[in-house]
C-alpha positions, 0 to 999 in steps of 0.5 A: 732245673734248666737241664730238667727243662731241656730234657722235658722239652726235647722229650716233648718234641720227640713225642709230638713228632713220630719221625724224630723218634723213628730217626733216633731208633735207627741211629741207636741201631746203627751205633749198636751194629758198629759196636757188634762189628768192633767185638766181632772183628776182635773175636775173628782175629782172636785178640782183645780190643785195642785202646782205640777200639775200647774208646770207640766202643765206650763212646758208642755205648754212651750214645746208645744209653742216651738215646735209650733214655730219651726214647723211654721218657718219650714212651712214658710221656705218651702213656701219661698223655693217653691216660689224661686224654682217655674218656672217663667210663663209669662202671658199677659201684663197688661197695667197700668192705669193712675191717672184717671183709664184709660188704654191706649191700641192699637186700631188696629183690624183686617179688618172688626172687631169693637172694643168695649171699656170698661169704663176704656179703653181709646180711645187714644192709649197713653195718650196725655201730650201736651198742652190742649184744652184751649191752643188751643183756646188761640192760635186761638183767640190771636195768642199766641201759647207759650207752644202749638207750636205742635198744631199751624200747626194743626190749620192752615189748618182749615176753619176760625171760624171752627176748627177741634180738633186735634186727640190727643185733641179730644180723650182726651176730649172724654175720659174725657167726658166718665169718667163723663158719668154715663151710662159708669161708670155703664158699658156701652161700647164705639163703635168707629164709623168711618162713619155716620152709623155702623151696628153691630150684636146683640142677641135677644134671647137665643139659645136652645140646646136639646138632640136628639134620633138616626136618629131623626131630630134636632129642631132648635131655632128661629132666635136669632140674628139681626142687629142694625144700629148706626146712629150718631146724633149731640151732641153740647156743648157751652161755653162763655169765656171772653177775659181776661180769654182766655188771662190770665188764667193759668188753661184755659186747665182745665176750657175749657176741663172740661166744655165741657166734663161735658156738653157733658157727661150730654147730653149723659147720658140723651140720653142713659136713656131717648132719644126719638129716633126721628130724632135728638137724640138717643133712650134711654133705657127707650124707647127701645123695649123689655126693662122690665118696672116695674110699681110700682103702679097706683099713684106711690110707696114709697120705704119701703125696697129694695125688688123692686130692688131685684125683678129687679135683679131676673128678669135679672137673669131669663133672663140669665144675671149674672151681674155685675149689676148696678143701676142708679137713682136720688139723691132723690132716693139715699137719701131715700134708704140711710134713710131706717131703721129697727124697731130699727131705724138702717140702713136697711140691703141691701139683698146680691144681692142689696148690690153687685149691683153698684149704681150711682146717675144721675141728668138726672133722673128726680123727676117730672114725672107724675104717675097717680095722682102724679107728683113727680115720678121718675125712677130707671134703673137696668141692666147689662150695658155692654149690652148698646153700645155708638156709638161715632164718634171719631172726634170732631169739634170746632167752635170759634168766637169773633162775634157770637150772639144770642137773648141774646147778642153777643160775640163782644159787650160782648168782649167774645169768644164763643166756640161751640164743637160738636161730633156725637153719638148714643145708641143701646142695645146689649140685651134689656132684660138686663135692668129693669126700675122701674117706679113710685118711689115717 
C-alpha cells in the first residue's frame, strides 16, 4: 500500500508539473540513445556484447521501462481528470429497445405530416404487456376471460363473428409481422394509413445546380417530384384451431400471434417484391416503372463470383445513392454464393462493397422462373430499401367462427375454431432508381 501511495504521489506530481514530464521524456531519450550506441559499437566491430556492455544495457533498459511506466500513469491520470472536469452536455434522449429490438416512440406529428417508421421503430407508442391475441380468442370463444379481463369490454361492442382487434393487440401483431418481413428487415419504412388512400410526395429525379454569369438567366431543372397514392389492399391470414387447443393451451397467445403474423409477413414480402399491381394487390419492386432490371443472360447465368452484385451496387451509386445497401434473394442463391471458391478451394473473398451489403434470404423469391430455355431461374433484389415504403392501415379486423365452412370441411363438424384476420396495406417506392433486380440467376 505504501508503494502504491508513493507511485500515485509521484505520478500526481508529474501530472501537475509539465516540466517534470518533459525532463523525464528527455532522460528516457538519452538512455535509449546510449543503448543504441552500445549496440551500434558492437555491430561496427562485428562482435557480441561484452559482460560490461550487457550490464550497462540491461541497467539502462530498466531505467527506460521505469520512466515509461511513470509517463503512462501520468497520461492515464490526465485523461481521468479531463473526463471528471469535462462539462456535462445533455444530448437527445435515446429510447432503449426491447428484447426484439423494437423502439417505442410517441406517434404524434404536426397536422398534415406523415410519420415514417424505420424497421426497428414500433408503431405502438409503448410496449403492450397485457394478455395476447390468443387470450382474446379464448375469451370470445369460451367466455373464459381469466387474465384478460381488460380485453373483455373491448370485445363486447363488436358484431358477433367479426371482432375488431383492440388497438394495443393490433399494433402488437403488426409490429410482430414487421419483425418477420424481409423487405422491412432490409430497410423498408412503414407509413401508417388512417384512411383508404394516402398521397405522399416522392422524388423522381435529381435537382441540378449550376454556376451562372452576372445578369444571365437561371436554368431550372425539369420536374423532379410527383405524388404517389397509397391505396390500401386487403391482406388476409387464416388459421384453424381445435377447441382443445383454445381451451387448454397455456401458450395460445404465442401460437396465434406467431402464426398470423408469419403468414401476413410472407404475403407482404411477396407483394413488396413481385406484386402485380392489379385491383387486389400492391405493385412490387419487380414491376415498378424505372426500377433497373439487369438481364444476366438469354438463358440465365450461373454465379461464378460476386461481380454481378458489385455492378448492381455501382449502378445504385451512379444513381446518387450511397446506402446502406441490402440484397434479398432465395435460399438457393445464398447457398451458391456461400460455396464460391478461389483457385485454392478457399471461400471466395467478397469485394468490399458486397461485403458491406446486408443480405437476407426469402423463400418468396422463387427458383422456378422461366428464362429462355431455362425454367430454374431466380432473381436477386439489390437496393437502398429505405426508399421502399409500406403503407399500412393500423387497424386490424379478426373474424372468429365455430361454424364456418369451405370445400374441405367445416369448423362445426371438426370441432374447431376458424380465425380470419385481415389488414390493408400498399407498397410504393420513394425513388425507383434505388433498386436493381438481377434477373436470371441459375
